[in-house]
N, C-alpha and C positions, 0 to 999 in steps of 0.2 A: 260574623267570619274572621279565619286566621288570615286576615292579610299579613303580617310581619313571617306567619311560615310562610306563605306561597311566592312570597316577594324573593325570600332568601333560595326560594327554592328554583324558581326562576332564574337567581344569578347564580347559581354553582351548578345549575343542571349540565349536565356535559352531553343531554338530548334536547331536541326540538320540542320546546313547553312554549305555549300561550293562553293568557286569558283576556276574555271576550266581555264584554259587558250583555246585555239583554239584546241589546241594538246591535249587537256584534262588534262593537268598536273596540279595538284594544285597549286594556289596560297596563298588563305587561306582555314580555316575551324573552324568552331566553335568547344569549349570544346563536346559540346550535339554529335555532328559528330563525333569527335573521339572516343568518350566512345561506342556511339553505334553502328556505322555501318564499323570500319574500323578492319581490321585481327589482327594488334597490336596498343599498344597504343604508339607507338615512333609518332616522328617527322617523317612526311613524305612530306612534302612542295617540290615542285618540282617532285614529283613522279605523272606516269601517276593514273586516278581516277581510274580505273578498277584493277590496281596491289596490292590496297591497302583495297578496296571494300571487303565487306561483301557478299554472292552470293545475287545476285538480278535477278528480271527474266528478260525474253528476250526484255517484253514491254517497261524495264525502258530506256533498249540499245537504241532502235529504237528510244522513246522517246530523247533523249539526242543526236542522227543523227539529230531530226526534229529542237532541241534549234537551231545546228549548222548552221543549215539552215534559220535562223533568224525568228524561229517560238515558239512565249510563248505554251507552253505544262503544265496541268494540269490534274493529275489522281487522282482521288479520292479515289480511292482501287482498290487493282490489289492484286490477289492471286497464291501464287505458291507453289511447293513443292521444300525443298533444298532436297541436296541429303543424309543429313542424313534419310530424308522421311517423316519430319518433316514440318506442315502447316504452313505457314506468307503469313500476309499480308501487305502490304505497299502502304504508298501512296506520292505522290510529286509533285511537282512544279518548271518547269525549266523558266528560263527567259534570256533573251539574254541580254550580257551586251556590250553597245556600247560607240565609241568615242564620247563625247558631239559636239565636232567640225567636226569631219572627219565623223562620224556617220559610222565608220567601225568597224566591231563585233571583238571586243576583248574577249569575254569569254562566258561565262555560270555563273549566279547564280542560283543553287542548294539547293531547299526546300525537306527534306525527313523526314518520320514518319513514324516509326512502330507502325501499327495499329490492330496487331494481336491478341491483349487479349479482345477489344472494338469486333471485327468482331466475335471472338468466341464467347462473353458472346450474341452476337445477336442470333447468330445460335443454345445456347443450347437455347436462349427466344422461338425460333418457335419451336425446338425439343420438348421441357415441354411443349408447346401449346399444338401439335398435343399427346403428347402420354397421358396427364392430361384431355385431350377434354376438354380445359377452352379455350374459346373465347372470343373476346371483341368486344366491340361494341361502338358506337357513334352517338348523336343524334345533330345535328346543328340547335339550335330552333332559329337563326337568319336566314338561310336559308332552315329551316324545313326539311332537307335531314336525311338520316339514312344509316350509314354505318358498314358493317359488317366484321368480317376477314372470312380468309378461314375455318377456324375450326368453329365458329359460323354456316357458312352456312353448312358447314357437318353436325354438328348437327341439323340445320333444314330440310337436307336432298334437298337440293335447289343446284339449278346449278351454278358454281362457276361466273358465269354471269350476276349472278340475282341481282338487284337492288330494295330493299325493302324500303318502307317508313313507316313514323311512325306506321301506322294505320295498316297496312300490319302486322306489327311487333306484335302489340299487338292482332292481329284475332291468332297468330297462338298457344297463351293462349285456352287453351280448355274453352269452355263455360260455365259461369255459375263463381262459388265460384273464381276460378281460374285468368279469366279473370277480373272479377271486383277487386281481391285484384289487381293486375300489373296495372290495371288504374288509382286505385285509390292511391298506392306509385307513381306513374309516376306523376300524378296531385299536390299530397302533397309537391315531390322532389320541382317541378316548382314553385308552391308559396308561400311554407317554407322554401325551400332548404336544406330537411333532406335526408340524404341517405338512402337508403335500401338494406337488405340482406335478400332473403326469396327464399323457395324452393316452386316450382310450375309445374303442369304439361302443358306440351304444346302436341299441334296434329302436329308433323311435313306434308310435303309437301307428303309423302307417306300415309297418314293417322293412323300413327304409336302414339301412348301414351307414351309420354316419360316424365321421373322426371329430371327437372333441376334447379340449384341453380341460380337466378338471383341476380346483385350488382351491386350498381349504384349511384351515385354521381354526382351533378350538380357545373360547375363552372360558376362563375358570374364576371361581369365587370359592372364598374358605379353601385353596389346594382342591377342589370338585370341578372337574369339567361340566357346565351350564349351558354350551352355546357352540356350534361349530355353523363358522360364516363361509360363505366361499363363492366363487363367479365358475362362470359354465360357460365356455367360447366355442362357437362350432369354428372349428380348422377342416372341415372335412376337404374342399377344395385343396387347399394350402400344405395339405397334407399328402394326399395322392399326385398334386405335382413335385413333393419333394420325394417321395418312394420312388417314382418313376425317374427322379431326374437320378437319384442316388444308383438304382438299377441300371441307368446309361450310362453314369460316370463310371461304374464297375466294367461292365463291357468294354469301356473306351480305355482304362486305365489296364486292363489285360491285354487289348488290343496292339496299344503301345508301347507297352512293356514287352511282348513277346515274338510280334508279328512283323518284324522290322528286320532289315538285308542281313544283320549278321546276328543269329540265335544259337546260343549257349545252354548247357546245363554243368551243375558243378555237383556231386554227389559228397557230401559232406562225410558220410562213415568209412566210404571207400575212397578218397582224395581223387577220384578218377572225374578229368573236366570232357566233357566231349560238344565238340564244334561242327557248323555245318559249312557246307562249302563256303559260304559267303566270310565267312570270318577267317577262313584262310587267306583269301583274297584281299580281305581289310588287313592283314596284317605281314602280308608280305612272302610266308611260309609254304611249301609243300606238306602233305599232310606226312610224306614218311619222315620229317623232320620234328613231327610233333609228337612229345612222348604222353599229354594227356595228362597232366599235372596242374594244377596250379601255376607253380615255379615257371612255366613256360610263360602264362599271362604276366606275372610279375617282371620278369624280367624284359619283357619288352616295353617295358613304361620309361619315359622321359625321366631320368635320377630327379630333376627338378618339382616333380609330379610323382614320384612314388611312394614318397610318407603320404600324403595327402589320401591317394587312392589306396593303401592296404590299409590307412583307417576308418574309412567308410566302407572297403570289404567285411573287416574284420566285423563289424557295425551288424553289416547284414547276414554275417555266419553264425553271429550270438542270438541273432531276432530281435536286436533294438533297433535295426532302423533298415528300411530296405535302398539296396545302392540306386545311388544315382549322381552321378559326377560325371565332369571333363575334364580331359586329360591328354596328354600328347604320348604317343609312342616313336620309338627309335627302328626302321625298320633294316635289314641286313645291310643294305646301300647307303645308310646313316643320314637318309632323308627322314621328315618328322610329319606325323601325322596327327590332326585332332580328333581327338574319340567323342562321341558320348555314349557314357553307358548305362543301364537300368538294370536291375533284377530285382527277384519278391522271393522271398524266402518262404520256404515251404515248410509245414511244420505236422506232426505226427500227433494222433490222437491226445497225447500229453502235453502236448504244447514244446517238444523238443526239435527245434531247426535240423531238418534231414536232407534237405537241396536246394540250392540255387538254382532260378532258371532266369533267361535277363537276354540283353539285347545291347550290341556292339554296331555302332552307323556313324560313320566316314563324313566330318561336317569339317572336313579340312578347304573346302572351296567353298563354304558358307562363313568361314571364320577369314577368308582372306577378302574376299567379298566384304563383309562386316570391316575389316582394316581398311579397305580404300575408301568403303561409305565413311567411314570416321575422317579420316584424312582430306575425304573433298566437302565433308562437313564443315571443319575445323576452317580448312581456304575462304569456304564459305563465309562462315562466320565472323572472319577476320574481315573479309572486303566489307561484310556486312555492318558491323560497328564502326569501322573507322571512314565511310561513305562520307563524303562531301556535302551531297543529298541525302534527305532524309530517306528511308526504308523500314517498310515493316511486314509483315507475312499478315495476312488476314484470314481468317474461318469464312465457309461459306454464308454463317448467318451473319458477316459482319463486324464481328469479335477480333478485337486487335491479340495477336498470339505473342506477338516479337515487333517492338521496335527500335532503333537506332536512335545516338543520342543527338543526331541531325535534326532528327525530327521533334524528340523533345523540347531541344533550341526552338525550332520554329512554329511548334504548337503553345510552347508555355509551360506542359502540366509534367508533373511527375512520372515514371514510367509504372509505377505503383496505377497512378490512377487513368492512365490510357490503357492499362489493360484492364481494370474495373468498366470500360467503357464497349459502344460499338461506335464504328465508324461512322454510322448515320449520323448519332447522338450528337455530334458540332459539326453535321456538314450543314450549308445553309439549306432554308427549306426550299430556296426555288432549284438547287443541284440534286435533290433527293431521288427527281423523278428518273434524272439521268443518270443517275450512280446505279441504280437500280436495274437501270434497262440492260446498261451493258454489263453489269456483274452479272446477271441472270444469263447473260448471250454466252457468258463467258464459258459458267458450268454448266449450259445445255450443249456445249462445243461448236458453236456456232464460230468462235475465234478464241484463240488463245491466247493472244495479246490484245489491248487496245490500249487505246492514249482518249485524254479528255480534260478539258480546264474546268477549274472547280472550286468553291471558295470551301474555307474551315471557320470554323471561330477561334480564334485561340483564350485561352485561359482567361484574360483582363477582358474580352469583350469582342476585341476589334476582328476585322478579317484578314485570313489568311489565304491569298489566292495562290492557287501551285499547278503547274503542268502535272498531273498524274499517269503514269505510265504502269500497267499491271500485265503480270504473266503467270498461267496459268501451273501450277505445279499440281501431275497426277502420280498417284496411288501405282504397284506394281499391277493393278488387272485395267491400267486404263481410265481411271474415274478421278476426276477432281478432286485433289485432298484441299487444297490453300491455295492463296496467289501471292507473291513477290509484288509488292507496290513501290513505286519508287517517286518519289514527292521533290519536285523541283520549285521551289521556294520564288514567284516573281511579281509578290507584293510591290517589292521597290519598285517595278516596271509598269506594274498596274496603276499604283499613285501617280506615279509621273505624268502617266496618257491622261487621269484625269485632271490633274492642276493645270496641264496644258488647255485641257479642253475649256477648263474654266477660267483660264487666262485669257482665252478667246473673248469667251461669251460675259466676262465681269468687265473686260477694259471697256467694250461698248458702252455699256452701262457706265463705268465710271467718265468715261470722256463726256456721256451726255449731263451725267449729275454736275461736271465741273462749271456748266456753263452757269448754271441756276446757282451753284454755289460763290461764283464771283457775283452775280447781283446780290448775294446775299451780305457778302462781305462789304459792297457798296455801299448798301441800304444802310446797312446799321453802323459802321464808319463814320459813313458822312452826315448820321441822325445824332452821332456824338462830337463829330469835328461842329454843326451847324451849330448846335446845341453851348460847347464850349468857347466858341468865337463870340456868340454872342452874350454871353456871361463877360465877356472880356469888354466887350467893347463900355456893357453898362459897369465895370470899375471903372475902365478909366474916366468915365462923364460923371460919375457918381461921387460926389462932395462930403455926404453924409457919413460918418465916422459908422453908426450902427449898419448902415445900409451896408459899408463896403465891407463889413465885417460878414454878413449876411448873405452876399458875393462870395467872398472866399470860401465860405462853407460849400456855396454850390457848388462852385466849381471844383472844391475836392471831393463833395459827391458823384460828378459829376465824371470825375478822372479816375473815382475808384470804380463806377460803374462801364466805363470803357476799358478797364482793365480786367474786368468780369468778362466781358463781350469777348475780348482778345485772348482770353482764356478756353470761354465757348469754342468758338472758334477755330483754336488748335488743336482744341478736341475732335470736331468735326474734320480739320486735316489730317488727325491719327489715325481716323477710320479709314479716310479715302486712299490712304497711302499703305502699301507693305503688306496687304491683306491677303494677296493671291499666295503670295511666298510661304506664309503659313499655314496652310488649310490641310487639315488631318483629318482621318476618318473617326467620329468620333460618335458615343454610344450616345442616344437622348435620353434612355433611362439613366445611364451612371451619371450623367450631368446634372439632371433633376434632383437627382439623390443625394448628390452636391451640393445643390443652393438648398434643399430643404432642411440641409444640417445645418448651413451657415443664417437661416432664419427662424433654426427651431426656436429659438427663446423669442421671438416677433411674434409667430404662429401659437406661441402656448399662451402668453400677454394677451390676444385676442382672444382666445379662444377658438381660433381659427380650425375649418376641418378641410383638408387637403385630399382630393381622390384621385391616383395616380393612373390612365390606364393605357402604358404604352407598351410596346412589345420590346422584347431585348434585341430581337433582331433590326430593330431601326436604328441604322447609320447613317451621319450627313457628313458632308464636304465643308469644315469650319473650322473657323479659327479658335480655338479653346477657349483664351481670355472673351472674345467677341460673344460665343454662344451662353457662356456662363453671365456674359453682362445683361445680353438680351433678357434671358430669365430671372435674373436677380429682379431685373426693372419690374419687368409686367407684372411679377409675382408682389415685390413691393410695393407697388403701385395700388393691385389689388386690393393691398391689408389700409394702405396712406387711404384710399376713397372708399376707406367700406360704408358700410348703411349700417347707423344705429340703432334701428329698429331689429336688428337679426342675426345670430351669427355667420359672421365670414365662411361661405363653403365656395373653395376654387376647385373646378374640375380639369385635370391635362388628360390629354389622351395622343393619340398620333394614328395616322394612317399613309398608305402606299399611295400616291397619287403620279401617275405616271414616270418621269424621272426625279420624282419630288416625292419629299417625307412634310407631309402636312400638317401640323402639328397646331392644337387647339388648347386655348386658354378659356374657361369661362370663370365669372365670378356672379354673387347676387349683390354688387355694391350698389354707391350709387347713381352709376350712369352717365352717358354721356347725352347732350340735345343736339342728335348729328343733322339734324332742319337746321338749325343755329348754328353750328360749328363744323359741321362736316366738311368743309372745303379748305380747312386749318387744322385739322385734326395731328398731323404730322408737321406740323409749322414749328420754327424754332421761334422761341419765348411767349407758343400758347398755352395758355393753361384756362380751364373749363370748370374749375372747383375754388371756393373759398379757402385756401388753403396754407398756413405759414410756411409752408417749407416749399412749394409751389412754384419752378421755377421755371418752367413751359421748354426744358432740352430734352430730358428722357426719352420721349418717342421720338423726339428729332433726329436723336444720335442712335436709338435703338433702330428705325428705319433706315437710317444710312449703313448703320452695321449689316442689317441682313440683305443690302441691295448691294453691296461692297463685296458678297461672300456668293453673289448670282442670285438670293434670296426673293421673294416677296413678303410683304406684308398688307393686311385689310385688317377693318373690326367692323362688327355689327354691336350698337348699344340701344337700350332703352333707359328714360331715366326713374330712377328707382326700380328697376326692374334686374338692370346688370350688364355686363360688357362679354363680348368675346371675340379675343383677337385671336387671328388666323394666319400662321406663317408658313412660308414654304422654302426648303433649302435644299439643295440639291442631294440627293439620295448617296451613298458613299457604295 
């Protein structure tokens, strides 16, 4: 067997190839095989083929068995469904490998390729052809045959078994101009190689007239046309709509250009201008003052508009462009009117312009109204842009149409970001129903204005409390078009009220804990004091120098222990004072992510798995440093007291519980014997595991921090199963 050549092939092959022995154990494989078709990316030589292979169809396994029976197998495409429900296509080739001398089967060489993308593109192409009613066709000029796809046959309303020839294909086109046109295009394509793209009528096999779009182009070899290929699209409905639209458009065009208040005709051959009565009224002259020449109209145009109007009229006279202009005229009394004028150039059989027919109407009132509207709009926008409170224009489907700087400052978004959203996108979920109810009532005509208090999410995640005032704006027909919304930011007031309420609740809790703290201080300091008094007494009575040195060392150690105790007690004092003044609305999810970043190295070192399931809408009233300290202490404890028998897994979740957010931390660590230690689990200097860094102060401080913020903590634990800690903090 030429193993060197096969090994070289596997090493250099840009495709997926593997070689297995007769027991289907891997001998070698290409990099592409490892990347595309294995469950993990590690080395698996010697392992069974199917132990490290991705899901494959049953037919692949059957073909492998055939290969072991010394048969060469090739499958050009097999479709199957993965356990995830996803559809996949594979193609493969299996070659038996034999010893060159004995001809004994030594293994299989397997070529495997994922062709899912190509197959999906083909399926989508077929679906697109069917949905868009676009068929394909091909004329073989060498063999004089014509091929139609299924969609092309469907359009012609013939059976799938129908086999057309070139003459039949052309005869489907409507007799007369349509058939003559396609014949001319096909002949020109064959003779000159010109492609075509045209719209014509065919008569289907059932006698139905149908508009189609036919496209074709020629393929040549050695300068000779050998094939014509193209597409065939059913455009009947679209074309009929287009023709109807063109007819209606032409009628409307004639109506709007001629059936207006002032009508006129200008004979280009006689220079005779004819006005109706309305024209005389618009221009403010009597009929006997009108000479009926082009100069009469020209002389009435405002000097500033004359050049533009004459240039447009000259283009209409030459037939280059119909007249469609706005201009001003000056009446005999010196007053000015705004005129809208249109005209249509009429040409003779030879295309020579012979007449203009058109209309003028007085749009002075319209322009005056527009000017007032512009000034009113400018005044409103000046107020809108520089208002000290947030303002916005909002559409019926809650889209931001326009926002001012004050609102952008309150919400933290840029104008581009906010205009790409809807108001409900950043509304607190609990306020959405009320917002929709008031909004619908306003657009249904129940009330033109409304006011409510609601909450939005700032870009950085914190809540913004506002008093929202909304006024409905109506169009000319009295239908609501949009609303003007005003946003009074009351976040500071709400936060102050919450801090005051929390202060009342927490003060009572702190007063209760002060007595317990006094007992702790008394007990801890008294223990150190008694110990040092006893050691000092022994020192004064001891004469042996070695014993005196030992006692000195014990007194020094006792002093250090006392200093450490005082430091810990000071930490507790810091927790119990000053917390309430620093309470803020904090995102639970953002804080967890901050802690995750700070202990990223530790998580990676322990190969720990951290699962976070916290909604971004969960906010708590907390001291930032306390909340970070609490989360950090719980997570590092979970890693410190992990089980050596399994990979650390930490699950963090939260849910709303009344006025609190309940945050749950679960681990699969060593656990705590609650029957033995349950009554002292949060005690100072209480440790429950033999760990060199255990101080017995962390949970004590964590409990004090949580209670200082008006919260609660408890836990559940089972030895060698894990611990679950529950924290409840006031909802922001």
